[in-house]
C-alpha positions as CSV (number, residue, x, y, z in Angstrom):
1,M,97.9,42.4,118.0
2,D,101.3,43.5,119.2
3,E,102.1,44.7,115.6
4,E,99.5,47.4,116.0
5,L,101.3,49.0,118.9
6,F,104.5,50.8,118.1
7,L,106.8,52.3,120.7
8,P,110.1,54.0,119.9
9,V,113.4,52.7,121.3
10,L,114.5,53.6,124.8
11,S,116.9,56.3,123.5
12,H,114.0,58.2,122.1
13,F,112.8,58.8,125.6
14,E,116.2,59.1,127.2
15,N,116.6,62.2,125.0
16,G,113.5,63.7,126.6
17,N,111.1,63.1,123.7
18,F,107.4,62.3,124.1
19,W,105.3,59.8,122.0
20,T,101.6,59.8,121.1
21,A,99.9,57.2,119.1
22,S,96.9,54.9,119.0
23,G,95.9,51.2,118.9
24,G,92.4,50.9,117.5
25,A,90.2,52.8,119.8
26,M,92.9,53.4,122.4
27,R,94.9,56.6,122.3
28,Y,98.0,57.1,124.4
29,R,100.8,59.6,125.3
30,V,104.1,58.8,126.9
31,D,106.2,61.6,128.4
32,A,109.8,61.2,129.6
33,D,111.2,62.7,132.7
34,T,115.0,62.5,132.5
35,G,115.6,64.2,135.8
36,E,116.9,62.8,139.1
37,S,114.4,59.9,139.1
38,P,114.1,59.1,135.3
39,H,110.7,57.7,134.4
40,L,108.0,57.5,131.8
41,T,104.6,58.8,132.4
42,A,101.8,57.3,130.2
43,Q,98.2,58.3,129.8
44,V,95.5,56.3,128.0
45,W,92.1,57.4,126.7
46,E,89.5,56.3,124.3
47,G,89.4,58.0,120.9
48,P,88.5,59.3,118.6
49,W,89.5,62.7,120.0
50,R,92.7,64.2,121.1
51,L,93.9,64.2,124.7
52,Q,92.5,67.6,125.5
53,D,88.9,66.6,124.4
54,S,89.0,63.3,126.2
55,R,88.8,61.8,129.7
56,V,92.1,60.1,130.6
57,E,91.2,56.6,131.9
58,E,94.5,55.9,133.6
59,T,97.9,57.5,134.2
60,R,100.8,55.3,135.1
61,E,104.6,55.7,135.6
62,F,107.3,53.3,134.5
63,P,111.1,53.4,135.0
64,L,113.1,54.9,132.2
65,T,114.8,51.5,131.5
66,E,114.4,48.7,129.1
67,E,112.4,46.8,131.7
68,G,110.2,49.9,132.2
69,L,109.6,50.2,128.5
70,A,108.6,46.4,128.4
71,G,106.1,47.1,131.3
72,L,104.7,50.1,129.5
73,R,104.2,48.0,126.4
74,A,102.4,45.2,128.3
75,W,100.2,47.8,130.1
76,L,99.3,49.5,126.8
77,L,98.5,46.2,125.2
78,E,96.1,45.4,128.1
79,W,94.4,48.7,127.7
80,Q,94.2,48.3,123.9
81,E,92.5,45.0,124.3
82,T,90.0,46.4,126.8
83,M,89.1,49.5,124.8
84,N,88.8,47.6,121.5
85,A,86.4,45.1,123.1
86,R,84.0,47.9,124.0
87,P,81.0,48.6,121.8
88,R,81.7,51.4,119.4
89,K,80.1,54.7,120.2
90,S,78.0,56.4,117.6
91,L,79.3,59.6,116.0
92,A,76.6,61.5,118.0
93,E,77.7,59.9,121.2
94,A,81.3,60.7,120.6
95,I,80.5,64.3,119.8
96,A,78.4,64.6,122.9
97,A,81.2,63.3,125.2
98,R,83.7,65.7,123.5
99,D,81.4,68.6,124.0
100,A,80.7,67.7,127.6
101,R,84.6,67.5,128.2
102,R,85.1,70.9,126.6
103,A,82.3,72.4,128.7
104,Q,83.9,70.9,131.9
105,Q,87.2,72.5,131.0
106,A,85.6,75.8,130.3
107,A,83.8,75.8,133.7
108,Q,87.1,74.8,135.5
109,A,88.9,77.7,133.7
110,E,86.4,80.1,135.0
111,E,86.8,79.1,138.6
């Protein structure tokens, strides 16, 4: 299953770039912080929707190093296996979850 999960090389992140992609039902985003304590911040959520329309299941930080990138890959592969083992939601369930997330965000914006 490793072939289905692509991550850019370390220099991509060392240059301050982000990365977002998917692995089956899992969606993920990785942001690089190249400041005083360089690290990667990764978020995972279940698709099919974009990050803003979804509930993040976990956020984790990794050092901005080759070892950190390897740890990130292993963590993402675990999440990919977990999410892809779940029963698929129907389109109606997926739309209802998206709409509930949007309503929650709208309510928070009004506060």
